[in-house]
N, C-alpha and C positions, 0 to 999 in steps of 0.2 A: 794237519799232517797228511801227506800223501800216503795212501795205502792201497794195495792192489793184490789180487789173488793170482796174478800172472806169474808163472814160474819159468825157470830156464827151459823146462821141457816144452812148455807152451810156445816159448820163443823159438825153440828148435823146430817145432811143428810149423810155425809160420815160415821159417827159413826154408823148410822142405817144400812148402807150397810155392815160395818164391822161386825155388830151383825148377819146379815144374813149369812155372810161367816162363822162365828164361828159356828152358829147353823147347817148349812148344813154339815160342816166338822165333827162336833161332831156326828151327826146322822149317817153319812156315815162311819166314823171310828169305832164307837161302833157296829153298825149293821154288817158292813163288817168284823170286827174282830171276832165277834161271829160266823158268817157264815163261815169265813175262818178257824177257829179252827175246826168246825164240818166237813167241807169239807176236810181239811188237815188230820185229824185223820182217816176219812173214807177212803181216798185214800191210806194212809199208811197201814191201817189194811187189806183192801180187796185185795190190789195188783193192778198193772197197768192194767191187763186185765179186771177185773170186774169194775174198776173205769174209764174205757175208755170213756163211754158216758159223765160222769161228767167232766172228764179232757178236752174233746172236747169243751164242753160249756164254761168252764173256759178259755180255749185257745182263744175262740172267743172274750170274754170280754177283754182279755189281748192284743189281736192283733189289734182289730179295734180301731182307734182313738176315744177318749172320745167324741169329738165334734160330730162325725158321730153317735155314739150311742145315744146321747141326741136327735138329730134331728129325727132319725128313731123311737126311743121309743115314742117321743111326737106325731109323726104322727100315729104310730101303735095304741097306746092306745087311742088317741083322735079321729082320723078319722076312723080307721078300727073297733076297738072294741067299739068306742063311749062311752068311760069312761070319766066322767066329772072330771078329775083330774087336780089339779092346777099344774102350772109349777114347783112350789116348791116341790110338791110330786113326780113328775116325776124325778126331779133332785136328790132327796134323794134316790129313788129306784135305778136309774142307777149308781150313785156314790157308793152306798152300794154294789151293785153287782160287780162293777169295783174294789172296794177295796177288796172284798172277793176273787176275782180271784187271785190277787197278794198275799193276806195274806195266802191263802191255800198253796201256794208254800213255803212261809216263814215257816209256821207251819210244813209242811211235812219235809222240810230240817232240821228244829230244832229237830224234833223227830228222824230222821235218824242219827243225830249227837250224840245221846245218845248211849253209848257203849252197845252192846247186852249182854255183861257180867254183866253189872249193872242190866239189866232187868231180866236175869236169876237168879241173886242173890236174887232179890225181890220176884220172883215167888217161889224160893226154901224156902223162909221164910213163905210161905203160903199165900202170897198176891194174891187176885183175879186180873183179868185183869183190872178191873176198879180201884182198889186200886193202882195197879202198875202204871197205866196211870196217875191217879190224884196226887199221892203222890211222885212219882219218876220221871216219864218221862216228864210230862208237866213242873214242876219247873225247871228241867235241860234244857229242850228245850227252855224255856222262856229266859234264860240267853244267849243262842246262837242266838235266833231270835230277841232279843230286838233291836239291832242296825238297822237291816233291817226294823223292824216294825216302828221305829221312822222315818226313811227315807220315808217309805210309807205314814205315817200320814202327814208328812210335804208336800209330793208331792200331796196328796189329797187336802190339804188346798189350795195349789197354783192352782191345776187343777179346783177347784171350781169356778174359774173365768170364766170358759166356760159355766156355767149354765145360762148366760145371753141369750143364744140362745133359751131357753124355757121361756123367759120373767121373769127371776128372777133378781131383782136388788140387786146384791151383791156389794162388795166393789169396784171392778174394773169398773163395769157398772156405779155405782154412780159417780166415778171419771170421766168417759167419758162424762156423762151427764153434769157435772159441767165444764169440759173443753170446751164443745160445747158452753155453755152459757157465761162463763167468759173469755175464750180465754187466760188462764194462765196454759198451759200444764206442764211446768217445776215445778212450785210450787205445783200443784195438784198431779202430779205423785210422787213428793218427799213426800208429806203427805201420799199418798196411800202406798208407800213403807214403811214408818214409821209404818203405821197401820199393815201391813203384818209382819214386824219385831217384833212388840209388841205381835202379836198373836202367832208367831212361836217360839220366843225365850224361853219362859218357858218350852215348850215341849222338845226342844233340850237340855236345861240344865237339865231337869229331866232325860232324857236318859243318859246324861253324868254322873250324880250323881249316878244313879242305877248301871251303868257299873262299876264305880269306887268302889262303896260299895261292889258289888258282887265279884270283883276281889280280895278282901281281906278276903273273907269268906272261 
């Protein structure tokens, strides 16, 4: 007979951890995407030479493991700069920059995939650079970049489990706390995995729906 010490209060504790995971992911993905678009367009427009300093900074965020970034940022902002920031704020800042570093490459690649002949045709019709970029290039680039962006968003959601290092009790940390107390690792990890699936499945399906719809346009 199945028996467990897990209570409704424990389940609610896990749900709150899942809520933190969702919130951190949303902030990081939205802020990171906005910054990634700005950085990607800038790098494409000015060329590799002028964009070299920004590219170097973004390469740093892409190359250093996220766990190390979180630890260093927490120490730098708190100990050296003496900024009284919560672990949640530090986590959102670093995850947003981490997301932006990868998103900028996705955006730049998407823009470069738009045929130059299409851009020349738009400019020959009297469109300004901004109109060309907003009405022609970005919509076409979005179709190319969407699968990679969906993968990035899902990856950020899973990487958010690392924010425990700056004292943020997200879903996986909540699960670990209950495992320590209840000593039921298999059940709790199964529930944790189910939470992650419920969080990520709608985003994955949305990406599949948009790809399928756009393929028929």
